[in-house]
C-alpha positions in Angstrom: 80.6 120.9 112.1 84.4 121.4 111.7 84.8 117.6 111.1 82.2 117.6 108.5 83.8 120.6 106.8 87.1 118.7 106.7 85.4 115.7 105.2 83.8 117.8 102.5 87.1 119.4 101.7 88.8 115.9 101.5 86.0 114.6 99.5 86.3 117.6 97.1 90.0 117.0 96.6 89.3 113.3 95.9 86.8 114.3 93.2 89.2 116.8 91.6 92.0 114.3 91.7 89.7 111.7 90.1 88.6 114.1 87.4 92.2 114.9 86.6 93.2 111.3 86.4 90.2 110.5 84.2 91.1 113.5 81.9 94.7 112.3 81.8 93.6 108.9 80.6 91.3 110.2 78.0 94.0 112.7 76.7 96.6 109.9 76.8 94.5 107.7 74.3 93.9 110.8 72.1 97.6 111.7 72.2 98.5 108.1 71.3 96.4 108.3 68.1 98.1 111.5 67.1 101.5 110.3 68.0 100.9 107.1 66.0 99.5 108.9 62.9 102.2 111.7 63.1 105.0 109.0 63.3 103.6 107.1 60.3 103.6 110.5 58.4 107.1 111.2 59.4 108.2 107.7 58.3 106.4 108.0 55.0 108.0 111.4 54.4 111.5 109.9 55.3 111.0 107.3 52.6 109.8 109.8 50.1 112.8 112.2 50.7 115.3 109.3 50.5 113.7 108.2 47.2 114.0 111.7 45.7 117.4 112.1 46.9 118.5 108.8 45.4 117.0 109.4 42.1 118.2 113.0 41.8 121.7 112.3 43.5 121.2 115.8 45.0 119.6 116.8 48.3 116.5 118.2 46.6 114.3 116.0 48.7 115.2 117.9 51.8 112.7 120.6 50.8 109.9 117.9 51.2 110.6 118.0 55.0 108.6 121.3 54.9 105.6 119.4 53.9 105.6 117.3 57.0 104.2 120.0 59.4 101.4 120.7 56.9 100.6 117.0 56.8 100.6 116.7 60.6 98.4 119.8 60.9 95.9 118.3 58.4 96.0 114.9 60.3 95.2 116.9 63.6 92.3 118.8 61.9 90.8 115.5 60.5 91.2 113.9 64.0 89.7 116.7 65.9 86.6 116.8 63.5 86.1 113.0 64.2 86.3 113.3 68.0 83.4 114.1 70.2 83.8 117.6 71.6 84.8 117.4 75.4 85.6 120.2 77.7 89.1 121.7 77.6 91.3 120.1 80.2 94.6 121.3 81.7 96.3 118.1 80.8 95.2 118.3 77.1 96.2 121.8 77.0 99.6 121.1 78.3 100.2 118.3 75.9 99.0 120.5 72.9 101.2 123.4 73.9 104.1 121.2 74.3 103.9 120.0 70.8 102.9 123.5 69.4 106.1 124.8 70.9 108.1 122.0 69.5 106.7 122.5 66.0 107.4 126.2 66.1 111.0 125.8 67.2 111.7 123.0 64.7 110.2 125.0 61.7 112.2 128.1 62.7 115.4 126.2 63.2 115.1 124.1 59.9 114.5 127.3 57.8 117.4 129.0 59.5 119.7 126.0 59.0 118.7 125.8 55.3 119.4 129.5 54.7 122.6 129.4 56.8 124.0 126.3 55.0 123.2 127.7 51.6 125.1 131.0 52.4 128.0 129.0 53.8 128.2 127.0 50.6 128.1 130.2 48.5 130.8 132.0 50.6 133.5 129.3 50.9 135.1 127.7 47.9 136.8 125.1 50.2 134.2 122.4 50.7 136.0 121.2 53.9 135.9 124.7 55.4 132.2 125.0 54.4 131.3 121.8 55.8 132.8 122.6 59.3 130.8 125.9 59.4 127.5 124.3 58.3 124.7 123.6 60.9 123.8 120.0 61.6 120.0 119.6 61.4 119.0 116.1 61.9 120.2 115.2 65.4 119.2 118.6 66.8 115.5 118.1 65.6 115.6 114.5 66.9 116.7 115.6 70.3 114.1 118.3 70.4 111.5 115.6 69.3 112.7 113.2 72.0 112.4 116.0 74.6 108.8 116.7 73.5 107.9 113.0 73.8 109.5 112.8 77.3 107.6 116.0 78.5 104.4 114.4 77.1 105.2 111.3 79.1 105.7 113.4 82.3 102.4 115.3 81.8 100.6 112.0 81.2 102.5 110.2 84.1 103.7 107.5 81.7 107.3 106.7 82.7 107.8 104.4 79.8 106.9 107.2 77.5 109.5 109.3 79.0 112.0 106.6 78.4 111.0 106.1 74.8 111.7 109.8 74.2 114.9 110.0 76.0 116.3 106.7 74.6 115.1 107.4 71.1 116.5 110.8 70.9 119.9 109.9 72.4 120.2 106.7 70.3 119.7 108.6 67.1 121.9 111.5 68.2 124.7 109.0 69.1 124.4 107.2 65.8 124.6 110.5 63.9 127.4 112.2 65.8 129.5 109.1 66.3 129.3 108.0 62.7 129.0 104.3 63.6 126.4 103.5 61.1 128.1 105.6 58.5 131.4 103.8 59.0 129.8 100.4 58.8 128.0 101.2 55.6 130.7 103.1 53.6 133.6 100.8 54.5 134.8 99.6 51.2 132.0 101.1 49.4 132.2 103.0 46.0 132.2 106.7 45.9 128.7 106.7 44.3 127.4 104.5 47.1 129.0 106.8 49.8 127.3 109.9 48.1 124.0 108.1 48.1 124.2 107.0 51.7 125.1 110.5 52.8 121.9 111.7 51.1 119.6 109.2 52.7 121.5 109.0 56.1 119.3 111.7 57.7 116.1 109.9 56.4 117.2 106.7 58.1 117.6 108.5 61.5 114.1 110.3 61.1 112.6 106.9 60.3 114.2 105.2 63.2 113.2 107.8 65.7 109.7 108.1 64.4 109.2 104.2 64.8 110.8 104.2 68.4 109.6 107.5 69.7 106.3 108.0 68.0 104.6 105.0 66.4 105.3 102.3 69.1 104.5 104.6 72.0 101.4 105.9 70.2 100.2 102.4 69.5 100.7 101.5 73.2 98.8 104.5 74.4 96.0 103.8 71.9 95.5 100.2 73.2 95.6 101.2 76.9 92.4 100.8 79.1 90.7 104.1 79.6 
């Protein structure tokens, strides 16, 4: 009798494990679709912001970044409507809460940084002093996004997704903080070209990470076997 009970317990654990794994695979494909579409939206927004900044020769396009969360929310709404309703799973809940937390922190940080940098520019007449006190926005957001991608990879048990998030975040942060790309581009360039590049540089990094950290991993998750 005790042996049968043990077998029943073991079989129950096997069934639970199988259900969790099946749920993880379903959520992985669903997450891949959202990562892919969100990545394309971020790349498109980066191109639009860069175009507006180039045409205006002023960082007015930066305000367009506030539209990106709305676009992604709209994409998620349309995606959810097209999906067949399935029971709520722990894996899916963890993934969604990870990205909701990321989105909340990023929106709050971005608004804080915009207000802070505006006040700094108003308070200091010396541009060099003001620049040293301003908050750097792009690499912080990219690192947070890379962390969200990596955590999603851990939840879905996809090590390569973890690597995409870490490598993509660190690569973009390194390029931004080290100034390697900036030095290569502005070397020998005119003052006007340097100003234009400084306006579109954050867009370049967002575009790069969106491709490495969102679109490519999302496409790979979409095409995996269920």
